[in-house]
C-alpha positions in Angstrom: 32.8 33.7 26.3 31.5 30.6 24.5 28.3 29.0 25.7 27.9 25.3 26.2 24.8 24.1 24.5 23.3 20.6 24.6 20.6 19.1 22.3 19.2 15.7 23.4 17.4 13.8 20.7 15.8 10.4 20.4 18.0 9.4 17.5 20.1 10.8 14.6 18.2 9.0 11.8 16.3 10.8 9.1 14.2 13.7 10.2 13.7 17.5 9.9 14.7 18.0 13.6 18.1 16.4 12.9 18.5 18.6 9.9 17.7 21.7 12.0 20.3 20.7 14.7 22.9 20.2 12.0 22.2 23.7 10.6 22.3 25.1 14.1 25.8 23.6 14.7 27.1 25.2 11.5 25.6 28.5 12.4 27.1 28.8 15.9 30.3 26.8 15.5 32.5 29.9 16.2 30.4 31.2 19.1 29.3 28.1 21.1 30.3 24.6 22.0 27.5 22.2 21.0 27.0 18.7 22.3 24.5 16.5 20.5 23.2 13.6 22.6 21.4 10.7 20.8 19.5 8.3 23.1 19.4 5.6 20.5 21.9 4.4 17.9 20.2 5.2 14.6 22.6 7.4 12.8 23.1 9.2 9.5 24.1 12.6 11.0 27.0 12.0 13.4 29.7 12.5 10.8 28.2 15.7 9.5 27.6 17.0 13.0 31.2 16.4 14.0 32.3 18.1 10.8 30.2 21.1 11.9 32.2 21.3 15.2 29.8 19.4 17.5 30.6 16.7 20.0 28.3 13.7 19.4 27.4 11.2 22.2 25.3 8.0 21.9 23.7 6.8 25.1 22.7 3.3 24.0 23.6 0.9 21.2 20.0 0.0 20.6 18.0 1.2 17.5 15.0 3.5 18.1 11.7 1.7 18.6 8.7 2.0 20.9 10.0 -1.1 22.8 13.4 0.6 23.2 11.8 3.8 24.5 9.9 1.8 27.2 13.1 -0.2 28.1 14.2 1.0 31.6 17.8 0.8 30.5 17.2 3.6 28.0 15.8 5.8 30.7 18.7 5.0 33.0 21.2 5.9 30.4 19.5 9.3 30.0 19.3 9.8 33.7 23.0 9.0 34.3 24.1 11.3 31.5 22.1 14.2 32.8 23.2 13.7 36.4 26.9 13.6 35.4 27.0 16.3 32.8 24.2 18.8 33.2 26.2 21.2 35.2 28.6 21.7 32.3 25.9 23.2 30.0 24.4 26.6 29.8 21.3 25.4 27.9 19.8 22.0 27.3 17.2 21.6 24.6 15.0 18.5 24.4 13.9 17.3 21.0 11.5 14.5 20.0 9.5 12.3 22.3 11.7 9.9 24.4 13.9 12.8 25.5 10.8 14.8 26.6 9.3 11.8 28.4 12.5 10.9 30.3 13.2 14.5 31.2 9.6 15.0 32.5 9.9 11.8 34.6 12.6 13.5 36.6 11.0 17.0 36.6 13.6 18.7 34.5 11.0 21.4 33.8 12.1 22.9 37.1 15.5 23.9 35.6 15.6 27.2 33.8 18.3 25.9 31.5 16.1 23.1 30.1 13.7 23.7 27.2 11.3 21.5 25.3 9.4 21.8 22.1 7.4 20.3 19.3 7.8 20.5 15.5 4.5 19.1 14.3 0.8 19.7 14.6 -1.4 17.9 17.1 -3.0 15.5 14.6 0.5 13.9 14.0 0.8 12.8 17.6 -0.6 9.4 18.7 -2.9 9.7 21.7 -0.4 8.5 24.3 2.2 11.1 23.2 -0.5 13.8 23.1 -1.4 12.9 26.7 2.3 13.1 27.7 2.6 16.6 26.3 -0.8 17.7 27.8 0.4 16.7 31.2 4.0 18.1 31.2 4.5 20.7 28.4 2.9 23.6 30.3 5.4 23.1 33.1 8.5 23.9 31.1 9.7 27.5 31.4 10.6 27.6 27.7 8.6 25.6 25.1 9.4 26.0 21.4 6.5 25.8 19.0 5.9 27.6 15.7 3.5 30.5 16.2 1.1 29.1 13.5 0.5 26.1 15.9 -0.1 28.0 19.1 -3.9 27.8 18.8 -3.6 24.1 17.9 -2.0 23.5 21.3 -3.9 26.0 23.4 -5.8 23.2 25.1 -2.4 21.9 26.4 -2.1 25.0 28.6 0.7 26.4 26.5 0.7 30.2 26.5 3.2 33.1 26.4 5.6 34.0 27.9 6.6 30.3 28.3 5.8 29.7 24.6 8.6 30.6 22.2 8.2 30.9 18.5 10.1 28.1 16.7 11.2 29.7 13.4 12.4 27.0 11.0 15.8 27.2 9.3 16.1 25.7 5.9 18.9 23.6 4.5 20.2 25.3 1.4 20.4 22.5 -1.1 23.0 23.1 -3.8 24.4 21.0 -6.6 27.0 21.3 -9.4 25.9 17.9 -10.7 22.0 18.0 -10.8 20.3 14.7 -11.6 19.5 14.3 -15.2 16.0 12.8 -15.4 14.6 10.9 -18.5 11.7 13.2 -19.0 11.0 16.9 -19.4 9.0 17.1 -16.2 10.4 15.3 -13.1 9.1 15.1 -9.6 10.2 13.6 -6.3 8.3 12.3 -3.3 10.5 12.2 -0.2 10.2 10.6 3.2 10.3 7.4 5.2 8.7 4.4 3.7 5.6 4.4 6.0 2.0 4.9 4.9 1.7 8.3 6.7 4.2 9.8 4.2 1.7 9.3 1.4 4.0 7.9 -1.3 1.2 5.7 -2.7 -1.1 8.7 -3.0 1.8 10.7 -4.7 2.1 7.9 -7.3 -1.7 8.1 -8.0 -1.5 11.9 -8.4 1.6 11.6 -10.6 0.0 9.1 -13.0 -2.9 11.5 -13.5 -0.5 14.4 -14.0 1.7 12.4 -16.4 -1.3 11.8 -18.6 -1.9 15.6 -18.6 1.7 16.1 -19.7 1.4 13.7 -22.7 3.5 11.0 -20.8 6.6 13.2 -20.7 7.1 13.0 -16.9 8.8 10.9 -14.3 8.7 10.4 -10.5 11.4 9.3 -8.0 10.3 7.9 -4.6 13.2 8.8 -2.2 13.3 6.9 1.0 13.3 3.4 2.6 10.7 1.4 4.4 7.9 -1.2 4.0 5.4 1.1 2.3 7.9 2.0 -0.4 8.8 -1.7 -0.8 5.2 -2.5 -1.6 5.1 0.3 -4.2 8.4 -0.8 -5.7 7.1 -4.4 -6.1 4.0 -3.1 -7.9 5.6 -0.5 -10.2 9.2 -1.3 -10.8 8.4 -4.1 -13.2 6.9 -1.6 -15.6 9.0 -1.2 -18.7 8.5 2.5 -19.2 10.6 3.4 -16.1 8.6 6.5 -15.3 8.7 5.7 -11.6 12.0 4.9 -9.9 12.9 3.9 -6.3 16.5 5.0 -5.5 16.0 4.5 -1.7 17.7 6.8 0.8 20.2 8.8 -1.3 23.4 10.4 -0.1 23.2 13.0 -2.9 19.7 14.3 -2.3 20.8 17.8 -3.4 21.4 16.5 -6.9 18.0 14.8 -7.0 16.1 17.9 -5.8 18.0 20.5 -7.9 17.5 18.4 -11.0 13.8 17.9 -10.5 11.0 20.1 -11.7 9.2 19.9 -8.4 8.1 18.0 -5.3 4.8 16.1 -4.6 4.1 15.9 -0.9 1.0 14.0 0.2 1.8 13.0 3.8 -1.1 12.5 6.1 -1.4 14.9 9.1 1.9 16.7 8.5 2.0 20.4 8.2 4.9 22.3 6.5 8.0 20.2 6.8 11.7 20.4 5.8 11.0 18.8 2.4 8.6 21.7 1.5 10.9 24.4 2.9 14.0 23.1 1.2 12.3 22.8 -2.2 10.8 26.4 -2.0 14.2 27.8 -1.0 15.6 26.3 -4.2 12.8 27.8 -6.2 11.1 24.5 -6.9 7.5 23.9 -7.6 5.8 22.2 -4.6 2.4 20.4 -4.8 1.1 19.5 -1.3 -2.1 18.6 0.6 -3.1 21.4 3.0 -2.6 19.5 6.3 -2.2 22.4 8.7 -2.0 26.2 9.1 1.5 26.4 7.7 0.5 24.7 4.4 -2.7 26.8 4.2 -0.6 29.9 4.6 1.7 28.9 1.8 -1.3 28.2 -0.5 -2.7 31.6 0.4 0.6 33.2 -0.6 0.5 31.3 -3.9 3.7 29.5 -3.0 2.4 25.9 -3.4 0.0 24.0 -5.6 -2.8 22.7 -3.4 -3.7 19.0 -3.7 -7.3 18.0 -2.9 -7.4 14.3 -2.0 -11.1 14.2 -2.9 -10.4 15.6 -6.4 -7.1 14.1 -7.7 -8.0 14.7 -11.4 -8.5 18.4 -10.7 -5.3 18.5 -8.6 -3.4 16.8 -11.4 -4.7 19.4 -13.9 -3.5 22.2 -11.6 -0.1 20.6 -11.1 0.4 20.0 -14.9 -0.5 23.6 -15.7 1.8 24.9 -13.0 4.8 22.9 -14.0 4.3 23.8 -17.7 4.1 27.5 -16.8 7.1 27.5 -14.5 9.6 30.3 -15.3 12.9 31.6 -13.8 10.9 34.6 -12.5 8.4 32.4 -10.7 11.2 30.3 -9.3 12.8 33.5 -7.9 9.5 34.5 -6.3 9.3 31.2 -4.5 12.8 31.6 -3.2 12.0 35.1 -1.9 8.9 33.8 -0.1 11.0 31.2 1.6 13.7 33.7 2.6 11.0 35.9 4.1 9.2 33.1 6.0 12.2 31.3 7.3 15.1 33.7 8.1 18.1 31.8 9.2 19.6 34.1 11.8 16.2 34.5 13.6 15.7 30.8 13.7 19.0 30.1 15.4 19.0 33.1 17.8 15.8 31.8 19.3 17.9 29.3 21.2 20.2 32.0 22.8 
């Protein structure tokens, strides 16, 4: 008998959680009926989710923002959907912050079919959101959090057996038409155009690395937003074309598969989907060590560690690593990713 599973998210815009839900729908499409509920209208995933067999429901026509989250009409739309439809679902999984806040306001932790979770370390959460989870997270009968983060959230009163390990699935990026870059060594920095994503810092590291590589390197900043706009104004006028700004690309697989590696310098973010996808394709990843997940990857030799206080030394390590990259080393990175993030285990956690 097929199960009826519901994921309620804040929005279907760019994000690792949205990518996880898409992968989940692909994995269970012959075993379960999945409904994806987006509270706000932001959308780049609905078409792909429907193609994966999911039903997609938007509760409001407003874009996601803190103002929209605080709008009583948004909460009312959530409440009406839950009241009318909750009986049809075997499991309801809350993802992101507005969904958790609205559910907690009406005490949905009391239902054994409702779960919540987090996909980031504590330092990424603004204080008001930390307070929200400190008050309510411990009340849910199932709370999903990667085991490496359990100690980070111990002060929130989260302990087994309510805690469930959130094993991360990884999107398998593939391309028959990889991007052809204009240099021997090519890197990408990927994420929304906000300061937290560290694109400016990635550019600074890249320029030092490029000098180590005799100028034979290029960088693509993939994403949209004000912080990227500032960088683009500053760097796009350069005639050498070593740094490009393609925006949010539909063919990210081509860009990643064609690149030599990824530079990830986001502030306060632990291991994310950008890192996991790159390692699964066997790509070199240079990252700051922002949490236990990244530290674990560095200990395994899976990433090049970036030290913000020593960018010249970090650039030297990155240049040496990319010059010494081989097919054998690429296969080793893929094997590490396969071991750390097994697909079946990740999805069965929601059974």
